[in-house]
N, C-alpha and C positions, 0 to 999 in steps of 0.2 A: 684535456685533450684526449688523454690517452682513452678515456670512457668512451670518448664519442668515437674513436677509431674501435673501440671492442663493439662499441653498438652496429657498427658497419658490418665488422666479422659476424655479427649473430643474423644481423640480416640476410647477408648472403649466404651464409649457413644454412638458411631455412627456404630458400631460394626467393627471397624479395628483394625486390628492385628498389631503388629509391633515387630522390634527387637531391643534390648535396650544393649548398649556397656558401662560396668562399671569399671573404670581402679579402680584394687584390691591390686595391688603391683608394687612396680617400686625400680628399682638402679641406682643411678649415677643421673645425671641432667635431669629426665626424666620432660615432659613439664607441667604436670597438678599433682595435688595432688590426692591419692587415695581416691575413691568415686565420681572421676569427671565422667560425664555422658553424651552419646550422643544417641538418638533416630533415629532409622534409618527407615523411611516410607518403605512403600510396591513398591512404584515408585522411588525409591531410594533417595528419599530427606533426609536431618536430622536436627535435633533439637539440641541444645548442641553442647558439645564438649569435645573431651578427649586430644587436644593437637595440630589437623592440619597435615598438611603433610602424608608423608608415612604412619604414625601411621593410622591417619582417613580412608586411601585410603584402605589400608588391611581390614580394619574391613567392610567397605562397600561391599568390593567383598565377604568377606566372607559373610554377611549377605544376601548375593543371594542365597548361601546354606541352611542358616539357616532357610529362608522364606519357601525350598521344603521340608527340612526332618523337620522342626518343633522341632528340637534338639537342646537345649545350646552347646557352645563349650568354652573351656577355650584357649585363643590364647597368647602364648610369642612372643614378639618382641623385636628384639633388632636395638636401633637406633643407627646409622654411625654418624660420626661428620659431613658428610654432610646433613644429617636429622636434625642435632643439631642445623646448621646455620640455615636451612631454615625454623625453628620452633623458632628460637630466644633462642636456648639454648647454656651453654657453651659447652659442649661435647655431645657425647651420653650417652645412658644409655638402661635400660633393663623394661620393661612393661609386667606386665601380665592382660589383660583384660579378664572379663567375658563377654560373647554374647550371650545373654538370648533371649529366643522365648516367647512371650508375647499372647496368644490368646482370642483373643476377645469373643470367644463362651465362655469360662468360666468365669461366672459371680463372684469369689472370686478375679480375678484379677481385677477388676474394685471395685469391695468393699476395696480392699486393697488401692488400689490408690486416693479413696475419703479420706479414712481415715487417710492417709499418708498427703496430704492436709490439712486436718483437725488440724492435729498433728501441722503441722508447723504453721498455721495460728492462735491457740491457745496457741506457743510457749511452745510445750509440748514435750514430747520424746518419742521415740518408736524405735523398733530394727524390720529391713526387713530380715528376714530367707529366706535364697536358699538353697536348699539340693540336692544335684546331686548324682546319685549314681557311683560306681566307677568300679569294676569289679564283674564278677559274674549274676546272676539272679537280680540284683538292679542297671544294668548298664542304662536302661533308664529310672529310675524312676527317676521324678523330683517333687520338695516338695516347696512350698512356702507359707509364714504365715507372719503374722504381729504380733508382741509382743508388747503391752501397757505397761504404769509405772503399771498398777494396776492388770498386769499379765493377763488382756483380752488376747485372741488369735482369730485371724481371719485367717483363712486358715487351714492346717495341716502340723504338722511335727512328726514322729514317732520317737522320740527319748525319752532318759529319762530326766525326768523332771528337776532331780538336775543339769545335763548338760548344760539343756538349760539356768536355771539360773546362772549358771559359764559363759555362752557364753555371757550372756547380761550383766555380771557384772563384768567382768574381766577386768585387766590392760589396755587391747587394746579396750576398750568399746569407746574410741572417734572417731577414725577412723574404717573404713572398712575393717576387717581381715576373715581371713579364718581358719579352723580346718578340721582335719580329724578323723571321727568318723567310727571305724569297716568300713562300705561299702558305708559311703555317705562322698561326700566334702559338708562342711556344711561353706555358707557365712554370716557373721552376719556384716550389715548394720546400724548403728545407724542413726536414724532418728531426727534430731534437727537444732533448728537456729545455723548458724555458727556465731561465733563473730568472728569480725573482729579488729586487731588489729592495729592501726594507730602508726607509729615510726617515730616522729618527728627528725630528725638528722641522719646522715648516716655514722657516724664515727665508732671507734673501738669496742663502747659498744654496738651500736644499731647492729653493724654484728654477733656480739655473741647472742644477743636478739632474731632476727629474727629468724634461722633456730631451735633452743631450743623451741620457743614459736608455731612453726609451729608442733614442733613432738607433741604436747600436745594439737592440736586442732585449733587453731587458725589461720585465713588467713591474712596474714601481707601485710602490707602497707608503704613503706619508701618514707619517703617525704624529700627532701631536697636543695639545689641549686646549689649542684659542682657535676658535671658529672662525675668526677674523683674519687668520691664516692659513690652516688648514682647510680650505674650499674648493670647489672646482672652478671657479674661476681663478684661482691661482693657478690648481695644479689639474686640467682638463683631461690629461690621461693618465694620472694615477687613480687606483682606489686610496679611499680617505678614511683613514680611522680616526676618529675624535677621542681623545682620552680624557678621563674626569680630570686626571691631574698627572702632569709627567713624575711627581712626588711618589705615585701610587704603584703596586706591582702592575706590570704590563699585562695585557690579556694574554690569552691563549694564541700564540701565532704558528703557525705552520714553516718553523725554521728547520732546514734541513739540508745536506752537503751540497744543495743547489739555491742555497739563500746567500745573498749579498749584505750586509748591514753597514749604513753610513750612519753614525753618531754625530749629528751637527745640529746640538739643541743651542738654545740660549742661554746659557751657563755651564760651568764645568759641575755643579753638584748634580745636575739633572743628566750632565754625561755621565757621569760617578753612577747615578744611579741606573741607567739603563744597561750601562758596561756589566755592572757585576750582577745583572739578570740575565746578560746573552753571551757572556765569556765563555760560559761552558757547554754551549751550544754545538752542534756539529757544522755551522755555518760556515761556507768555503772561505770568507771575508768577513773580517770587521773592523772598521776604521773609526777614527776618532778625531774629530776636528782640536787643534788647540796647539799651544807651543811647549815645547820639549818641556819648559819649568812648569806649566799647568798639567802637564801629561806625567812628569814625576811625582807629583802631590797626589795625583789620583791613582798612581799605582800604589803609592807609599800606603794610604790607607785600605787600599784594597788586601795587600800583603798582610796588612794587621788583621784582616776580616779572613784570613787564611787561605787566599790565591795566593799560588805560587809564580814564582819567576817567567817559567817554563809556559805556564798559560798565558801571562802577560806578554811573552813575548811574539805571541800570534796576532797581536792589534798593530794595525798600520797606524802609527800616530809619530809625529803630525801625519795627518790625513794627505795621501795622494801623492803623485811625483815630482820630484824637486824641481820646477818651473819657474823658481821665484815669483810665484803667484802672486797678484793682490787684492784684484778685485771679486767680488761674488762670481763674474764670470770666468776669470780665469782658474779661481779656486775649483770650479766645477770643474772646467777642462783637465787640470791635474787630479781629480779624485776619479773620474772616467776614464781618463787614460788607465789609472791605477787598476782600475776594476777589468778593463778590456787587457790588459797584462795578466794578471791573476787568473782571467778566466780562460786565456789561451795557453796559459803554461798549465792549467790543472786538465784541460782536454787533451795537451801534446803528452802529458803524464799517463792518463787515462788509457790512450791510444796504445802506448809502448807496454803497458800492463794487458 
């Protein structure tokens, strides 16, 4: 996503206005998560994606009008089964898209985009707020501002400060959301590094983990060697990596300090094989399913291979918070709760530093 903001900076620095489409709400098996963005340039070319197919086609047509009027629009698009097949979805869905005009002549737009790039590069957090007039004399009023963690504000927003604090700290803070305040429609978009959850194994527990993790702001990637399990029908919101075999070396994965790893394969031998390959990565979290007895056997084998007790202590196993979970659904709740806890502690620590 940062590359997209960098492109916006480059366009504005060159004096080029553009249209940006942001998916802010969806229902059904819509093709992209809320917050997905696409830039439409004056020549019709695009950068980024909100899902492809008819969805992007309609938005690109709408952008022609917006370049003329310079007024943003909210577009509701219903996707049929045929659209779904074209975009590798399971079925149709409905999406709401904010299609906004970003004027290069307004220096605040460049300042906001530059600061967003800065926030992401420094692993910080901020909130991009766009306010559109609804009815009456404010119908054509547009305001845009960026609120940083230290409450510094770039741009302008005419609203009560307490309401502003509620917008950026409320329960929906992880994903883009909208609020209506008197004669304004306000869009609040958190700016932060997206955490990626790699789920090794595509069984019943994994199938419950993925949608729950997505709802609390994780991008999910599911890896397994069984196509009948690792597919879009079972994991509509996840990226799928179909392996030749769990016994083989893992493919090159972009695991960094914003990556979270859940090892929930179909057997302890596969769990061990995955763990030995990811244990020395910089991942923020590594969790492995199984009893303490199974875990100890895996650890014993890994120590024989040269892994240290200190390295093994970073693994959360048995995985998840202790809530006496039994069913796949309950186990998923305990695991995602632990992910939220670790993520929050990490962010709190970063803020102190």
